[in-house]
TORKOL-4160 file (C-alpha; in steps of 0.2 Angstrom, whole numbers, padded with zeros to 4 digits, m for minus):
470
<pt num="1" X="m0011" Y="m0277" Z="m0661"/>
<pt num="2" X="m0028" Y="m0270" Z="m0656"/>
<pt num="3" X="m0044" Y="m0275" Z="m0665"/>
<pt num="4" X="m0058" Y="m0264" Z="m0669"/>
<pt num="5" X="m0069" Y="m0271" Z="m0655"/>
<pt num="6" X="m0055" Y="m0265" Z="m0642"/>
<pt num="7" X="m0056" Y="m0247" Z="m0648"/>
<pt num="8" X="m0067" Y="m0234" Z="m0640"/>
<pt num="9" X="m0076" Y="m0219" Z="m0648"/>
<pt num="10" X="m0071" Y="m0201" Z="m0643"/>
<pt num="11" X="m0084" Y="m0197" Z="m0629"/>
<pt num="12" X="m0090" Y="m0179" Z="m0626"/>
<pt num="13" X="m0079" Y="m0178" Z="m0611"/>
<pt num="14" X="m0063" Y="m0183" Z="m0620"/>
<pt num="15" X="m0068" Y="m0171" Z="m0635"/>
<pt num="16" X="m0067" Y="m0157" Z="m0622"/>
<pt num="17" X="m0050" Y="m0163" Z="m0616"/>
<pt num="18" X="m0043" Y="m0164" Z="m0633"/>
<pt num="19" X="m0050" Y="m0147" Z="m0638"/>
<pt num="20" X="m0042" Y="m0139" Z="m0623"/>
<pt num="21" X="m0025" Y="m0145" Z="m0629"/>
<pt num="22" X="m0026" Y="m0138" Z="m0647"/>
<pt num="23" X="m0038" Y="m0124" Z="m0644"/>
<pt num="24" X="m0055" Y="m0122" Z="m0652"/>
<pt num="25" X="m0048" Y="m0116" Z="m0669"/>
<pt num="26" X="m0038" Y="m0132" Z="m0671"/>
<pt num="27" X="m0050" Y="m0146" Z="m0666"/>
<pt num="28" X="m0063" Y="m0151" Z="m0679"/>
<pt num="29" X="m0078" Y="m0162" Z="m0679"/>
<pt num="30" X="m0088" Y="m0154" Z="m0693"/>
<pt num="31" X="m0092" Y="m0165" Z="m0708"/>
<pt num="32" X="m0081" Y="m0155" Z="m0720"/>
<pt num="33" X="m0065" Y="m0157" Z="m0710"/>
<pt num="34" X="m0069" Y="m0176" Z="m0707"/>
<pt num="35" X="m0072" Y="m0179" Z="m0726"/>
<pt num="36" X="m0056" Y="m0169" Z="m0731"/>
<pt num="37" X="m0046" Y="m0181" Z="m0719"/>
<pt num="38" X="m0055" Y="m0197" Z="m0724"/>
<pt num="39" X="m0045" Y="m0200" Z="m0740"/>
<pt num="40" X="m0028" Y="m0199" Z="m0748"/>
<pt num="41" X="m0022" Y="m0202" Z="m0766"/>
<pt num="42" X="m0025" Y="m0221" Z="m0764"/>
<pt num="43" X="m0038" Y="m0227" Z="m0776"/>
<pt num="44" X="m0056" Y="m0220" Z="m0771"/>
<pt num="45" X="m0055" Y="m0226" Z="m0753"/>
<pt num="46" X="m0064" Y="m0216" Z="m0739"/>
<pt num="47" X="m0065" Y="m0218" Z="m0720"/>
<pt num="48" X="m0072" Y="m0204" Z="m0709"/>
<pt num="49" X="m0063" Y="m0200" Z="m0693"/>
<pt num="50" X="m0073" Y="m0195" Z="m0678"/>
<pt num="51" X="m0062" Y="m0179" Z="m0676"/>
<pt num="52" X="m0047" Y="m0170" Z="m0682"/>
<pt num="53" X="m0033" Y="m0162" Z="m0671"/>
<pt num="54" X="m0020" Y="m0150" Z="m0677"/>
<pt num="55" X="m0007" Y="m0149" Z="m0663"/>
<pt num="56" X="0006" Y="m0135" Z="m0663"/>
<pt num="57" X="0021" Y="m0143" Z="m0654"/>
<pt num="58" X="0028" Y="m0158" Z="m0647"/>
<pt num="59" X="0020" Y="m0155" Z="m0630"/>
<pt num="60" X="0003" Y="m0155" Z="m0638"/>
<pt num="61" X="0006" Y="m0171" Z="m0647"/>
<pt num="62" X="0012" Y="m0179" Z="m0631"/>
<pt num="63" X="m0003" Y="m0174" Z="m0622"/>
<pt num="64" X="m0015" Y="m0180" Z="m0635"/>
<pt num="65" X="m0007" Y="m0197" Z="m0637"/>
<pt num="66" X="m0008" Y="m0199" Z="m0618"/>
<pt num="67" X="m0026" Y="m0196" Z="m0618"/>
<pt num="68" X="m0029" Y="m0207" Z="m0633"/>
<pt num="69" X="m0019" Y="m0221" Z="m0626"/>
<pt num="70" X="m0028" Y="m0220" Z="m0609"/>
<pt num="71" X="m0045" Y="m0221" Z="m0618"/>
<pt num="72" X="m0040" Y="m0234" Z="m0632"/>
<pt num="73" X="m0044" Y="m0221" Z="m0646"/>
<pt num="74" X="m0036" Y="m0225" Z="m0663"/>
<pt num="75" X="m0025" Y="m0211" Z="m0669"/>
<pt num="76" X="m0020" Y="m0209" Z="m0687"/>
<pt num="77" X="m0006" Y="m0197" Z="m0691"/>
<pt num="78" X="m0008" Y="m0187" Z="m0707"/>
<pt num="79" X="0004" Y="m0177" Z="m0718"/>
<pt num="80" X="0000" Y="m0169" Z="m0735"/>
<pt num="81" X="m0012" Y="m0183" Z="m0740"/>
<pt num="82" X="m0001" Y="m0189" Z="m0755"/>
<pt num="83" X="0000" Y="m0207" Z="m0750"/>
<pt num="84" X="m0003" Y="m0221" Z="m0762"/>
<pt num="85" X="m0005" Y="m0236" Z="m0751"/>
<pt num="86" X="m0018" Y="m0230" Z="m0739"/>
<pt num="87" X="m0006" Y="m0227" Z="m0725"/>
<pt num="88" X="m0015" Y="m0212" Z="m0718"/>
<pt num="89" X="m0033" Y="m0218" Z="m0719"/>
<pt num="90" X="m0042" Y="m0218" Z="m0703"/>
<pt num="91" X="m0049" Y="m0235" Z="m0706"/>
<pt num="92" X="m0056" Y="m0237" Z="m0688"/>
<pt num="93" X="m0062" Y="m0219" Z="m0687"/>
<pt num="94" X="m0055" Y="m0211" Z="m0671"/>
<pt num="95" X="m0044" Y="m0196" Z="m0671"/>
<pt num="96" X="m0034" Y="m0190" Z="m0686"/>
<pt num="97" X="m0018" Y="m0181" Z="m0680"/>
<pt num="98" X="m0014" Y="m0168" Z="m0693"/>
<pt num="99" X="0004" Y="m0162" Z="m0694"/>
<pt num="100" X="0000" Y="m0147" Z="m0704"/>
<pt num="101" X="0006" Y="m0134" Z="m0691"/>
<pt num="102" X="0023" Y="m0142" Z="m0690"/>
<pt num="103" X="0029" Y="m0133" Z="m0705"/>
<pt num="104" X="0045" Y="m0124" Z="m0699"/>
<pt num="105" X="0063" Y="m0126" Z="m0705"/>
<pt num="106" X="0071" Y="m0124" Z="m0688"/>
<pt num="107" X="0089" Y="m0123" Z="m0693"/>
<pt num="108" X="0100" Y="m0125" Z="m0708"/>
<pt num="109" X="0118" Y="m0129" Z="m0702"/>
<pt num="110" X="0129" Y="m0125" Z="m0717"/>
<pt num="111" X="0145" Y="m0130" Z="m0707"/>
<pt num="112" X="0139" Y="m0147" Z="m0704"/>
<pt num="113" X="0128" Y="m0149" Z="m0719"/>
<pt num="114" X="0112" Y="m0153" Z="m0709"/>
<pt num="115" X="0094" Y="m0147" Z="m0708"/>
<pt num="116" X="0083" Y="m0147" Z="m0693"/>
<pt num="117" X="0065" Y="m0147" Z="m0699"/>
<pt num="118" X="0047" Y="m0151" Z="m0693"/>
<pt num="119" X="0038" Y="m0165" Z="m0702"/>
<pt num="120" X="0025" Y="m0153" Z="m0709"/>
<pt num="121" X="0037" Y="m0145" Z="m0721"/>
<pt num="122" X="0033" Y="m0147" Z="m0739"/>
<pt num="123" X="0047" Y="m0157" Z="m0748"/>
<pt num="124" X="0049" Y="m0145" Z="m0762"/>
<pt num="125" X="0049" Y="m0129" Z="m0751"/>
<pt num="126" X="0064" Y="m0137" Z="m0741"/>
<pt num="127" X="0073" Y="m0141" Z="m0757"/>
<pt num="128" X="0071" Y="m0124" Z="m0764"/>
<pt num="129" X="0076" Y="m0116" Z="m0748"/>
<pt num="130" X="0092" Y="m0126" Z="m0747"/>
<pt num="131" X="0096" Y="m0123" Z="m0765"/>
<pt num="132" X="0097" Y="m0104" Z="m0761"/>
<pt num="133" X="0110" Y="m0109" Z="m0748"/>
<pt num="134" X="0120" Y="m0120" Z="m0761"/>
<pt num="135" X="0114" Y="m0136" Z="m0751"/>
<pt num="136" X="0105" Y="m0152" Z="m0758"/>
<pt num="137" X="0092" Y="m0164" Z="m0750"/>
<pt num="138" X="0090" Y="m0176" Z="m0765"/>
<pt num="139" X="0074" Y="m0187" Z="m0761"/>
<pt num="140" X="0061" Y="m0179" Z="m0773"/>
<pt num="141" X="0045" Y="m0190" Z="m0775"/>
<pt num="142" X="0033" Y="m0184" Z="m0788"/>
<pt num="143" X="0022" Y="m0177" Z="m0775"/>
<pt num="144" X="0036" Y="m0166" Z="m0768"/>
<pt num="145" X="0025" Y="m0150" Z="m0772"/>
<pt num="146" X="0013" Y="m0155" Z="m0758"/>
<pt num="147" X="0019" Y="m0170" Z="m0749"/>
<pt num="148" X="0027" Y="m0167" Z="m0731"/>
<pt num="149" X="0044" Y="m0172" Z="m0726"/>
<pt num="150" X="0036" Y="m0182" Z="m0712"/>
<pt num="151" X="0026" Y="m0192" Z="m0724"/>
<pt num="152" X="0041" Y="m0195" Z="m0734"/>
<pt num="153" X="0050" Y="m0202" Z="m0719"/>
<pt num="154" X="0035" Y="m0213" Z="m0715"/>
<pt num="155" X="0036" Y="m0222" Z="m0731"/>
<pt num="156" X="0055" Y="m0221" Z="m0734"/>
<pt num="157" X="0051" Y="m0211" Z="m0750"/>
<pt num="158" X="0063" Y="m0211" Z="m0765"/>
<pt num="159" X="0060" Y="m0202" Z="m0782"/>
<pt num="160" X="0070" Y="m0200" Z="m0797"/>
<pt num="161" X="0086" Y="m0194" Z="m0788"/>
<pt num="162" X="0087" Y="m0210" Z="m0778"/>
<pt num="163" X="0097" Y="m0220" Z="m0791"/>
<pt num="164" X="0112" Y="m0209" Z="m0787"/>
<pt num="165" X="0109" Y="m0202" Z="m0770"/>
<pt num="166" X="0098" Y="m0214" Z="m0761"/>
<pt num="167" X="0081" Y="m0214" Z="m0753"/>
<pt num="168" X="0075" Y="m0205" Z="m0737"/>
<pt num="169" X="0083" Y="m0217" Z="m0725"/>
<pt num="170" X="0100" Y="m0212" Z="m0732"/>
<pt num="171" X="0098" Y="m0194" Z="m0727"/>
<pt num="172" X="0090" Y="m0195" Z="m0709"/>
<pt num="173" X="0102" Y="m0193" Z="m0695"/>
<pt num="174" X="0090" Y="m0191" Z="m0680"/>
<pt num="175" X="0072" Y="m0190" Z="m0675"/>
<pt num="176" X="0062" Y="m0183" Z="m0661"/>
<pt num="177" X="0047" Y="m0196" Z="m0659"/>
<pt num="178" X="0032" Y="m0196" Z="m0647"/>
<pt num="179" X="0027" Y="m0213" Z="m0642"/>
<pt num="180" X="0009" Y="m0219" Z="m0641"/>
<pt num="181" X="0010" Y="m0217" Z="m0622"/>
<pt num="182" X="0015" Y="m0199" Z="m0624"/>
<pt num="183" X="0034" Y="m0201" Z="m0620"/>
<pt num="184" X="0046" Y="m0191" Z="m0630"/>
<pt num="185" X="0062" Y="m0199" Z="m0637"/>
<pt num="186" X="0077" Y="m0195" Z="m0648"/>
<pt num="187" X="0081" Y="m0210" Z="m0659"/>
<pt num="188" X="0099" Y="m0206" Z="m0663"/>
<pt num="189" X="0113" Y="m0193" Z="m0664"/>
<pt num="190" X="0117" Y="m0178" Z="m0676"/>
<pt num="191" X="0132" Y="m0187" Z="m0682"/>
<pt num="192" X="0137" Y="m0195" Z="m0698"/>
<pt num="193" X="0142" Y="m0211" Z="m0689"/>
<pt num="194" X="0133" Y="m0220" Z="m0675"/>
<pt num="195" X="0136" Y="m0237" Z="m0668"/>
<pt num="196" X="0128" Y="m0234" Z="m0651"/>
<pt num="197" X="0114" Y="m0247" Z="m0648"/>
<pt num="198" X="0100" Y="m0252" Z="m0660"/>
<pt num="199" X="0097" Y="m0241" Z="m0674"/>
<pt num="200" X="0080" Y="m0234" Z="m0669"/>
<pt num="201" X="0081" Y="m0220" Z="m0682"/>
<pt num="202" X="0081" Y="m0232" Z="m0697"/>
<pt num="203" X="0067" Y="m0242" Z="m0688"/>
<pt num="204" X="0056" Y="m0227" Z="m0688"/>
<pt num="205" X="0059" Y="m0222" Z="m0706"/>
<pt num="206" X="0047" Y="m0232" Z="m0716"/>
<pt num="207" X="0037" Y="m0238" Z="m0701"/>
<pt num="208" X="0021" Y="m0229" Z="m0709"/>
<pt num="209" X="0016" Y="m0220" Z="m0693"/>
<pt num="210" X="0013" Y="m0236" Z="m0683"/>
<pt num="211" X="0027" Y="m0235" Z="m0670"/>
<pt num="212" X="0027" Y="m0216" Z="m0665"/>
<pt num="213" X="0024" Y="m0198" Z="m0671"/>
<pt num="214" X="0039" Y="m0189" Z="m0678"/>
<pt num="215" X="0039" Y="m0171" Z="m0672"/>
<pt num="216" X="0057" Y="m0166" Z="m0677"/>
<pt num="217" X="0069" Y="m0172" Z="m0690"/>
<pt num="218" X="0088" Y="m0170" Z="m0693"/>
<pt num="219" X="0093" Y="m0172" Z="m0711"/>
<pt num="220" X="0110" Y="m0175" Z="m0719"/>
<pt num="221" X="0113" Y="m0163" Z="m0734"/>
<pt num="222" X="0127" Y="m0161" Z="m0747"/>
<pt num="223" X="0132" Y="m0147" Z="m0759"/>
<pt num="224" X="0120" Y="m0144" Z="m0773"/>
<pt num="225" X="0126" Y="m0149" Z="m0790"/>
<pt num="226" X="0128" Y="m0134" Z="m0801"/>
<pt num="227" X="0127" Y="m0143" Z="m0818"/>
<pt num="228" X="0115" Y="m0156" Z="m0826"/>
<pt num="229" X="0111" Y="m0163" Z="m0843"/>
<pt num="230" X="0095" Y="m0172" Z="m0848"/>
<pt num="231" X="0091" Y="m0183" Z="m0862"/>
<pt num="232" X="0075" Y="m0192" Z="m0868"/>
<pt num="233" X="0079" Y="m0208" Z="m0877"/>
<pt num="234" X="0065" Y="m0217" Z="m0887"/>
<pt num="235" X="0065" Y="m0236" Z="m0890"/>
<pt num="236" X="0056" Y="m0248" Z="m0902"/>
<pt num="237" X="0051" Y="m0260" Z="m0888"/>
<pt num="238" X="0048" Y="m0257" Z="m0870"/>
<pt num="239" X="0059" Y="m0272" Z="m0865"/>
<pt num="240" X="0073" Y="m0265" Z="m0874"/>
<pt num="241" X="0072" Y="m0249" Z="m0864"/>
<pt num="242" X="0072" Y="m0259" Z="m0848"/>
<pt num="243" X="0087" Y="m0269" Z="m0854"/>
<pt num="244" X="0097" Y="m0254" Z="m0858"/>
<pt num="245" X="0096" Y="m0248" Z="m0840"/>
<pt num="246" X="0108" Y="m0261" Z="m0832"/>
<pt num="247" X="0119" Y="m0259" Z="m0847"/>
<pt num="248" X="0122" Y="m0240" Z="m0843"/>
<pt num="249" X="0128" Y="m0244" Z="m0825"/>
<pt num="250" X="0139" Y="m0258" Z="m0832"/>
<pt num="251" X="0147" Y="m0245" Z="m0843"/>
<pt num="252" X="0153" Y="m0236" Z="m0828"/>
<pt num="253" X="0140" Y="m0222" Z="m0827"/>
<pt num="254" X="0128" Y="m0218" Z="m0813"/>
<pt num="255" X="0115" Y="m0206" Z="m0818"/>
<pt num="256" X="0106" Y="m0194" Z="m0806"/>
<pt num="257" X="0090" Y="m0199" Z="m0814"/>
<pt num="258" X="0085" Y="m0214" Z="m0825"/>
<pt num="259" X="0066" Y="m0215" Z="m0828"/>
<pt num="260" X="0056" Y="m0227" Z="m0838"/>
<pt num="261" X="0039" Y="m0223" Z="m0847"/>
<pt num="262" X="0030" Y="m0234" Z="m0859"/>
<pt num="263" X="0021" Y="m0225" Z="m0873"/>
<pt num="264" X="0004" Y="m0225" Z="m0865"/>
<pt num="265" X="0012" Y="m0216" Z="m0850"/>
<pt num="266" X="0020" Y="m0202" Z="m0859"/>
<pt num="267" X="0005" Y="m0200" Z="m0871"/>
<pt num="268" X="m0007" Y="m0198" Z="m0856"/>
<pt num="269" X="0005" Y="m0186" Z="m0848"/>
<pt num="270" X="0006" Y="m0175" Z="m0863"/>
<pt num="271" X="m0013" Y="m0174" Z="m0864"/>
<pt num="272" X="m0014" Y="m0170" Z="m0846"/>
<pt num="273" X="0000" Y="m0157" Z="m0846"/>
<pt num="274" X="m0006" Y="m0150" Z="m0863"/>
<pt num="275" X="0011" Y="m0148" Z="m0870"/>
<pt num="276" X="0027" Y="m0158" Z="m0875"/>
<pt num="277" X="0045" Y="m0153" Z="m0879"/>
<pt num="278" X="0047" Y="m0167" Z="m0891"/>
<pt num="279" X="0035" Y="m0176" Z="m0903"/>
<pt num="280" X="0032" Y="m0195" Z="m0902"/>
<pt num="281" X="0038" Y="m0205" Z="m0916"/>
<pt num="282" X="0026" Y="m0219" Z="m0923"/>
<pt num="283" X="0038" Y="m0232" Z="m0919"/>
<pt num="284" X="0042" Y="m0226" Z="m0901"/>
<pt num="285" X="0036" Y="m0240" Z="m0888"/>
<pt num="286" X="0044" Y="m0233" Z="m0873"/>
<pt num="287" X="0056" Y="m0219" Z="m0867"/>
<pt num="288" X="0070" Y="m0217" Z="m0854"/>
<pt num="289" X="0073" Y="m0200" Z="m0847"/>
<pt num="290" X="0091" Y="m0200" Z="m0842"/>
<pt num="291" X="0099" Y="m0186" Z="m0831"/>
<pt num="292" X="0117" Y="m0184" Z="m0826"/>
<pt num="293" X="0123" Y="m0170" Z="m0814"/>
<pt num="294" X="0138" Y="m0164" Z="m0805"/>
<pt num="295" X="0150" Y="m0149" Z="m0805"/>
<pt num="296" X="0160" Y="m0151" Z="m0821"/>
<pt num="297" X="0151" Y="m0150" Z="m0838"/>
<pt num="298" X="0165" Y="m0159" Z="m0847"/>
<pt num="299" X="0163" Y="m0174" Z="m0836"/>
<pt num="300" X="0144" Y="m0174" Z="m0839"/>
<pt num="301" X="0146" Y="m0173" Z="m0858"/>
<pt num="302" X="0158" Y="m0188" Z="m0857"/>
<pt num="303" X="0145" Y="m0198" Z="m0847"/>
<pt num="304" X="0132" Y="m0193" Z="m0860"/>
<pt num="305" X="0144" Y="m0200" Z="m0874"/>
<pt num="306" X="0146" Y="m0216" Z="m0865"/>
<pt num="307" X="0127" Y="m0217" Z="m0862"/>
<pt num="308" X="0124" Y="m0214" Z="m0880"/>
<pt num="309" X="0135" Y="m0228" Z="m0886"/>
<pt num="310" X="0126" Y="m0240" Z="m0874"/>
<pt num="311" X="0109" Y="m0235" Z="m0880"/>
<pt num="312" X="0114" Y="m0238" Z="m0898"/>
<pt num="313" X="0114" Y="m0257" Z="m0894"/>
<pt num="314" X="0096" Y="m0257" Z="m0889"/>
<pt num="315" X="0085" Y="m0252" Z="m0903"/>
<pt num="316" X="0086" Y="m0234" Z="m0898"/>
<pt num="317" X="0080" Y="m0220" Z="m0909"/>
<pt num="318" X="0085" Y="m0202" Z="m0910"/>
<pt num="319" X="0089" Y="m0195" Z="m0893"/>
<pt num="320" X="0083" Y="m0178" Z="m0888"/>
<pt num="321" X="0094" Y="m0168" Z="m0878"/>
<pt num="322" X="0087" Y="m0154" Z="m0867"/>
<pt num="323" X="0096" Y="m0139" Z="m0872"/>
<pt num="324" X="0090" Y="m0127" Z="m0859"/>
<pt num="325" X="0081" Y="m0126" Z="m0842"/>
<pt num="326" X="0064" Y="m0123" Z="m0850"/>
<pt num="327" X="0066" Y="m0140" Z="m0860"/>
<pt num="328" X="0072" Y="m0149" Z="m0844"/>
<pt num="329" X="0058" Y="m0142" Z="m0834"/>
<pt num="330" X="0045" Y="m0148" Z="m0847"/>
<pt num="331" X="0052" Y="m0165" Z="m0848"/>
<pt num="332" X="0052" Y="m0168" Z="m0829"/>
<pt num="333" X="0035" Y="m0160" Z="m0829"/>
<pt num="334" X="0029" Y="m0174" Z="m0840"/>
<pt num="335" X="0037" Y="m0188" Z="m0829"/>
<pt num="336" X="0030" Y="m0181" Z="m0813"/>
<pt num="337" X="0012" Y="m0179" Z="m0820"/>
<pt num="338" X="0011" Y="m0197" Z="m0826"/>
<pt num="339" X="0002" Y="m0203" Z="m0810"/>
<pt num="340" X="m0010" Y="m0188" Z="m0811"/>
<pt num="341" X="m0014" Y="m0192" Z="m0829"/>
<pt num="342" X="m0018" Y="m0210" Z="m0826"/>
<pt num="343" X="m0029" Y="m0206" Z="m0811"/>
<pt num="344" X="m0039" Y="m0194" Z="m0822"/>
<pt num="345" X="m0042" Y="m0207" Z="m0836"/>
<pt num="346" X="m0047" Y="m0222" Z="m0826"/>
<pt num="347" X="m0050" Y="m0230" Z="m0809"/>
<pt num="348" X="m0034" Y="m0239" Z="m0806"/>
<pt num="349" X="m0023" Y="m0249" Z="m0793"/>
<pt num="350" X="m0005" Y="m0243" Z="m0792"/>
<pt num="351" X="0008" Y="m0257" Z="m0788"/>
<pt num="352" X="0025" Y="m0251" Z="m0782"/>
<pt num="353" X="0036" Y="m0266" Z="m0788"/>
<pt num="354" X="0055" Y="m0266" Z="m0787"/>
<pt num="355" X="0067" Y="m0279" Z="m0793"/>
<pt num="356" X="0086" Y="m0279" Z="m0796"/>
<pt num="357" X="0087" Y="m0268" Z="m0811"/>
<pt num="358" X="0094" Y="m0281" Z="m0823"/>
<pt num="359" X="0077" Y="m0290" Z="m0820"/>
<pt num="360" X="0067" Y="m0276" Z="m0826"/>
<pt num="361" X="0063" Y="m0283" Z="m0844"/>
<pt num="362" X="0057" Y="m0299" Z="m0836"/>
<pt num="363" X="0046" Y="m0290" Z="m0824"/>
<pt num="364" X="0038" Y="m0279" Z="m0838"/>
<pt num="365" X="0035" Y="m0295" Z="m0848"/>
<pt num="366" X="0027" Y="m0303" Z="m0833"/>
<pt num="367" X="0015" Y="m0289" Z="m0830"/>
<pt num="368" X="0009" Y="m0289" Z="m0848"/>
<pt num="369" X="0007" Y="m0308" Z="m0848"/>
<pt num="370" X="m0003" Y="m0308" Z="m0832"/>
<pt num="371" X="m0014" Y="m0293" Z="m0838"/>
<pt num="372" X="m0018" Y="m0303" Z="m0854"/>
<pt num="373" X="m0024" Y="m0318" Z="m0844"/>
<pt num="374" X="m0034" Y="m0308" Z="m0832"/>
<pt num="375" X="m0041" Y="m0296" Z="m0844"/>
<pt num="376" X="m0034" Y="m0279" Z="m0838"/>
<pt num="377" X="m0023" Y="m0266" Z="m0846"/>
<pt num="378" X="m0008" Y="m0258" Z="m0837"/>
<pt num="379" X="0002" Y="m0242" Z="m0839"/>
<pt num="380" X="0020" Y="m0244" Z="m0833"/>
<pt num="381" X="0033" Y="m0231" Z="m0828"/>
<pt num="382" X="0045" Y="m0229" Z="m0814"/>
<pt num="383" X="0062" Y="m0226" Z="m0807"/>
<pt num="384" X="0071" Y="m0239" Z="m0819"/>
<pt num="385" X="0088" Y="m0235" Z="m0812"/>
<pt num="386" X="0082" Y="m0242" Z="m0795"/>
<pt num="387" X="0073" Y="m0257" Z="m0803"/>
<pt num="388" X="0057" Y="m0248" Z="m0797"/>
<pt num="389" X="0042" Y="m0251" Z="m0808"/>
<pt num="390" X="0025" Y="m0243" Z="m0805"/>
<pt num="391" X="0012" Y="m0254" Z="m0812"/>
<pt num="392" X="m0005" Y="m0245" Z="m0814"/>
<pt num="393" X="m0018" Y="m0257" Z="m0817"/>
<pt num="394" X="m0033" Y="m0249" Z="m0826"/>
<pt num="395" X="m0051" Y="m0255" Z="m0822"/>
<pt num="396" X="m0057" Y="m0250" Z="m0839"/>
<pt num="397" X="m0073" Y="m0260" Z="m0843"/>
<pt num="398" X="m0070" Y="m0273" Z="m0830"/>
<pt num="399" X="m0085" Y="m0278" Z="m0820"/>
<pt num="400" X="m0086" Y="m0277" Z="m0800"/>
<pt num="401" X="m0083" Y="m0296" Z="m0799"/>
<pt num="402" X="m0067" Y="m0295" Z="m0810"/>
<pt num="403" X="m0060" Y="m0279" Z="m0802"/>
<pt num="404" X="m0063" Y="m0285" Z="m0784"/>
<pt num="405" X="m0059" Y="m0303" Z="m0785"/>
<pt num="406" X="m0050" Y="m0308" Z="m0801"/>
<pt num="407" X="m0038" Y="m0293" Z="m0803"/>
<pt num="408" X="m0030" Y="m0297" Z="m0785"/>
<pt num="409" X="m0026" Y="m0314" Z="m0791"/>
<pt num="410" X="m0016" Y="m0307" Z="m0805"/>
<pt num="411" X="m0007" Y="m0295" Z="m0793"/>
<pt num="412" X="m0003" Y="m0309" Z="m0782"/>
<pt num="413" X="0005" Y="m0318" Z="m0797"/>
<pt num="414" X="0015" Y="m0302" Z="m0802"/>
<pt num="415" X="0021" Y="m0300" Z="m0784"/>
<pt num="416" X="0026" Y="m0319" Z="m0783"/>
<pt num="417" X="0037" Y="m0316" Z="m0798"/>
<pt num="418" X="0044" Y="m0301" Z="m0791"/>
<pt num="419" X="0049" Y="m0310" Z="m0775"/>
<pt num="420" X="0057" Y="m0325" Z="m0786"/>
<pt num="421" X="0068" Y="m0312" Z="m0794"/>
<pt num="422" X="0075" Y="m0306" Z="m0778"/>
<pt num="423" X="0063" Y="m0290" Z="m0777"/>
<pt num="424" X="0049" Y="m0285" Z="m0766"/>
<pt num="425" X="0031" Y="m0278" Z="m0767"/>
<pt num="426" X="0034" Y="m0259" Z="m0762"/>
<pt num="427" X="0049" Y="m0249" Z="m0766"/>
<pt num="428" X="0043" Y="m0232" Z="m0759"/>
<pt num="429" X="0025" Y="m0231" Z="m0757"/>
<pt num="430" X="0024" Y="m0243" Z="m0742"/>
<pt num="431" X="0012" Y="m0256" Z="m0737"/>
<pt num="432" X="m0002" Y="m0246" Z="m0728"/>
<pt num="433" X="m0020" Y="m0252" Z="m0730"/>
<pt num="434" X="m0020" Y="m0259" Z="m0748"/>
<pt num="435" X="m0005" Y="m0270" Z="m0749"/>
<pt num="436" X="m0008" Y="m0280" Z="m0733"/>
<pt num="437" X="m0015" Y="m0295" Z="m0741"/>
<pt num="438" X="0001" Y="m0298" Z="m0751"/>
<pt num="439" X="0014" Y="m0297" Z="m0737"/>
<pt num="440" X="0015" Y="m0316" Z="m0734"/>
<pt num="441" X="0023" Y="m0317" Z="m0752"/>
<pt num="442" X="0039" Y="m0308" Z="m0746"/>
<pt num="443" X="0039" Y="m0312" Z="m0727"/>
<pt num="444" X="0039" Y="m0329" Z="m0718"/>
<pt num="445" X="0028" Y="m0332" Z="m0703"/>
<pt num="446" X="0044" Y="m0329" Z="m0692"/>
<pt num="447" X="0048" Y="m0313" Z="m0700"/>
<pt num="448" X="0030" Y="m0307" Z="m0698"/>
<pt num="449" X="0029" Y="m0312" Z="m0680"/>
<pt num="450" X="0045" Y="m0302" Z="m0676"/>
<pt num="451" X="0038" Y="m0286" Z="m0684"/>
<pt num="452" X="0021" Y="m0288" Z="m0674"/>
<pt num="453" X="0031" Y="m0290" Z="m0658"/>
<pt num="454" X="0041" Y="m0274" Z="m0662"/>
<pt num="455" X="0024" Y="m0265" Z="m0665"/>
<pt num="456" X="0018" Y="m0271" Z="m0648"/>
<pt num="457" X="0034" Y="m0265" Z="m0639"/>
<pt num="458" X="0031" Y="m0247" Z="m0645"/>
<pt num="459" X="0012" Y="m0248" Z="m0645"/>
<pt num="460" X="0005" Y="m0261" Z="m0633"/>
<pt num="461" X="m0013" Y="m0255" Z="m0635"/>
<pt num="462" X="m0012" Y="m0254" Z="m0654"/>
<pt num="463" X="m0019" Y="m0237" Z="m0656"/>
<pt num="464" X="m0007" Y="m0229" Z="m0668"/>
<pt num="465" X="m0012" Y="m0231" Z="m0686"/>
<pt num="466" X="m0020" Y="m0247" Z="m0683"/>
<pt num="467" X="m0023" Y="m0261" Z="m0696"/>
<pt num="468" X="m0009" Y="m0254" Z="m0707"/>
<pt num="469" X="0005" Y="m0266" Z="m0713"/>
<pt num="470" X="m0001" Y="m0281" Z="m0704"/>
């Protein structure tokens, strides 16, 4: 891995070389552009790059990488800027490589249920386009309205539909990747099965832009479900809501979405959105948002009946069934805006914990106990069906000392508990810049060495997204 002392600034001569590749209109050194690319959605962190390049095609990316590798200039690849772990922060300055112009859906192959896309395509735009063709790409992070497919691949994003359909890695067949030295490779084949050599496709997925620059993506699709039912179930205790999750699966039902929101999360979302399809009861401590989907309504109603029987065993109150598309949209709007609501209300740290789903009640209890000891409040929500709990730690009235030095000790305790339960410290946000100090909790020195050596094979000079993960 490269260190900051090994990196070089972009000289005037190199600026001229890089500008010639993209053209004057797509190479930026002005303060406004640098500031816009200095941050993502991670806390309030900012790191100014020296320049921003917006290449138009793979050949331009290759040419830029060759120059930066030759000159030892750090390069940070950027998508839509929706990251929550600082994975796209240019912490050593250098060049930000924006994939904004890679925004084309190249081909929708209905016969083979595949989509060939560029990494700058917005997730929701792809999903809407596919839906018109009766096709379905399930991964749908809360940022789907502005996150790029390339960014989703870089962190192996998930979202509510992951509980039934899997995360991004389950839908990627092949990638075109530019290596740090400018060489261009394909990582796999456009086939459903592939036992030919090491699985480089799955190595790139989730590598957070540290191994190569993805320039083309082949995605696996499926028929779009024609029917869905959605219910919001209130509980008198948050732990009861969490405990009900595993019981639903034990009863033989696999929802297409199973989301947990404790009361404060849904209250903040209601205030942020300014509307709610259902009032909160005084005794409601938490909610599960449960969706089933498919092609036959009778089967879905039968699933809901089973779910209803299960929930009755867990202090569940009156279940609200969304009767129409408007109510469904309103409920999902609440869930998808929880993170924005939290950010508006307080400086916060968002931890992306994940445990085997039967361990969710214990994880929630641990979070609250640790918070009580370290003096911080938390707002918890997440993809309960996957055991993926987003823990938003609020700064509130904590002073600088407590926020910077004591709270991380509490986070380490939570992560240590997560590991002891067979879980890990990031389910879909990645490690990036902010989670690096905790990686030793989940990986041994041998495992860390293996990953560092893989990084060196791809990027011997350490120029690509340096100081991330490790």
